[in-house]
C-alpha positions in Angstrom: -14.9 -24.5 15.4 -16.4 -22.0 13.3 -14.8 -19.9 10.4 -13.2 -17.0 12.9 -11.5 -19.4 15.1 -10.0 -21.3 11.9 -8.7 -18.3 10.5 -7.1 -17.0 13.8 -5.5 -20.5 14.2 -4.3 -20.6 10.6 -2.8 -17.0 11.1 -1.0 -17.9 14.5 0.4 -21.1 12.8 1.7 -19.2 9.7 2.8 -16.0 11.8 4.5 -18.3 14.3 6.5 -20.3 11.4 7.4 -17.2 9.5 8.6 -15.9 13.1 11.0 -18.8 13.5 12.1 -18.6 9.9 12.8 -14.8 10.2 14.7 -15.0 13.2 17.1 -18.0 11.9 17.8 -15.8 8.7 18.2 -12.7 10.9 20.9 -14.5 13.1 22.6 -16.0 10.2 22.8 -12.4 8.4 23.8 -10.7 11.7 26.7 -13.5 12.1 27.5 -13.7 8.4 27.8 -9.8 8.2 29.8 -9.4 11.3 32.3 -12.3 10.2 32.8 -10.5 6.8 33.4 -7.2 8.3 35.8 -8.7 11.1 37.4 -10.5 8.2 37.5 -7.4 6.3 38.7 -5.2 9.0 41.7 -7.7 10.1 42.7 -8.7 6.8 46.4 -7.7 5.8 45.5 -6.9 2.2 46.6 -3.7 1.3 48.1 -2.4 4.7 51.5 -3.9 4.0 54.4 -1.9 3.0 57.1 -2.9 0.6 60.6 -3.0 2.1 62.6 -4.0 -0.9 64.3 -1.3 -2.6 64.4 -1.5 -6.4 66.1 -0.2 -9.6 62.9 0.3 -11.2 61.1 2.1 -8.3 58.8 4.0 -10.7 57.4 0.6 -12.4 57.1 -0.7 -8.9 55.3 2.1 -7.6 52.9 2.0 -10.6 52.2 -1.8 -9.9 52.2 -1.1 -5.9 49.5 1.7 -6.5 47.4 -0.5 -9.0 47.5 -3.3 -6.4 46.8 -1.0 -3.8 43.6 0.5 -5.6 42.4 -3.0 -6.3 42.7 -3.9 -2.6 41.0 -0.9 -1.7 38.3 -1.4 -4.2 37.7 -5.1 -2.8 37.9 -3.8 0.9 35.2 -1.4 0.2 33.0 -3.9 -1.5 33.3 -6.4 1.2 32.6 -3.7 4.1 29.5 -2.4 2.1 28.3 -5.9 1.6 28.9 -6.6 5.6 27.0 -3.6 6.6 24.1 -4.4 4.3 24.1 -7.7 5.8 24.1 -6.3 9.5 21.1 -4.1 8.5 19.1 -6.6 6.8 19.6 -8.9 9.7 18.4 -6.1 12.3 15.4 -5.5 9.8 14.4 -9.3 9.9 14.9 -9.0 13.6 12.2 -6.4 14.1 10.0 -8.3 11.4 10.4 -11.6 13.5 9.5 -9.7 16.6 6.4 -8.2 14.7 5.4 -11.9 13.5 5.7 -13.1 17.1 3.1 -10.6 18.2 0.9 -11.3 15.5 1.2 -15.2 16.1 0.3 -14.6 19.9 -2.9 -12.2 19.5 -4.1 -14.6 16.4 -4.6 -11.1 14.3 -2.4 -8.5 12.5 -4.3 -5.9 14.1 -2.1 -5.4 17.1 -0.3 -2.3 18.0 2.6 -2.5 15.5 3.5 1.1 14.3 6.7 1.5 16.6 8.1 -1.6 14.8 6.9 -0.5 11.4 8.8 2.8 11.9 11.8 1.1 13.2 11.9 -1.3 10.1 11.0 1.5 7.5 14.0 3.7 9.3 16.3 0.9 8.7 15.6 0.3 5.2 15.7 3.9 4.4 19.1 4.2 6.1 20.3 1.1 4.2 20.1 3.1 1.1 23.5 5.3 1.9 24.9 3.6 5.2 26.7 0.4 3.9 28.4 2.1 1.2 29.4 5.3 3.5 30.5 2.8 6.2 32.4 0.7 3.8 34.3 3.7 2.3 34.9 4.8 5.9 36.5 1.3 6.8 38.6 1.7 3.4 39.8 5.3 4.4 40.8 3.9 8.0 42.5 0.7 6.6 44.4 2.7 3.7 44.9 6.1 5.3 43.3 8.0 2.6 40.3 8.7 0.7 41.9 8.2 -2.7 41.5 4.2 -2.9 38.3 2.5 -3.5 36.0 5.1 -2.1 32.5 4.8 -3.5 29.5 6.3 -1.8 26.0 5.7 -3.2 22.6 6.3 -2.4 19.9 3.8 -3.8 16.7 5.4 -3.9 14.6 2.0 -3.9 15.6 1.1 -0.3 14.1 4.9 0.6 11.0 3.8 -1.5 10.4 0.6 0.4 11.0 2.6 3.6 8.4 4.7 3.1 6.1 2.1 1.9 6.8 0.3 5.4 6.0 3.6 6.9 2.5 3.8 4.9 1.9 0.2 6.0 2.5 0.9 9.4 -0.3 3.8 9.1 -2.8 1.5 7.6 -2.0 -1.3 10.2 -2.6 1.3 13.0 -5.8 2.1 11.8 -6.7 -1.3 11.5 -5.8 -1.9 15.1 -8.1 1.0 15.8 -10.8 -0.5 14.0 -10.4 -3.8 15.6 -10.4 -2.5 19.0 -13.6 -0.6 18.3 -15.2 -3.7 17.1 -14.1 -5.6 20.1 -15.6 -3.1 22.3 -18.8 -2.9 20.7 -19.1 -7.0 21.2 
């Protein structure tokens, strides 16, 4: 076996192993995120109403407002984490499918631009979508935007999304060069 064939076999084995691990990770992240989101939406925390009348109604109202604010904050945090896990699972699924194509071909220079674009878009969207959807869950659950709403933008995800987009272009160029080299042989 020559060096080229050894390298191709090594790429196939490594890509296949990485494919299997990324799909397992994706399924676990998706299941965990969906489970956490379902728990967050279905839990009764913060949605129950006090039915007891008290002489110290103002004091009770302050305590209830504090408890409600804490519950809303926890709800937002859990929902944001759940949506982030779901998005990470989706990214891992796309990456896994990319690795599968690489393992089948034995070269990283196969048409993957679309997969890179999808991964880049998901990663960039992860900069804002989890906090916005987490806040939306809190607004729906508590009936107002006053309790625990946090909308953030994480520029790291946008930056990494741009890097993935650039890598997609680099791999597209490599694919073109690979096709030209294959055609000349």
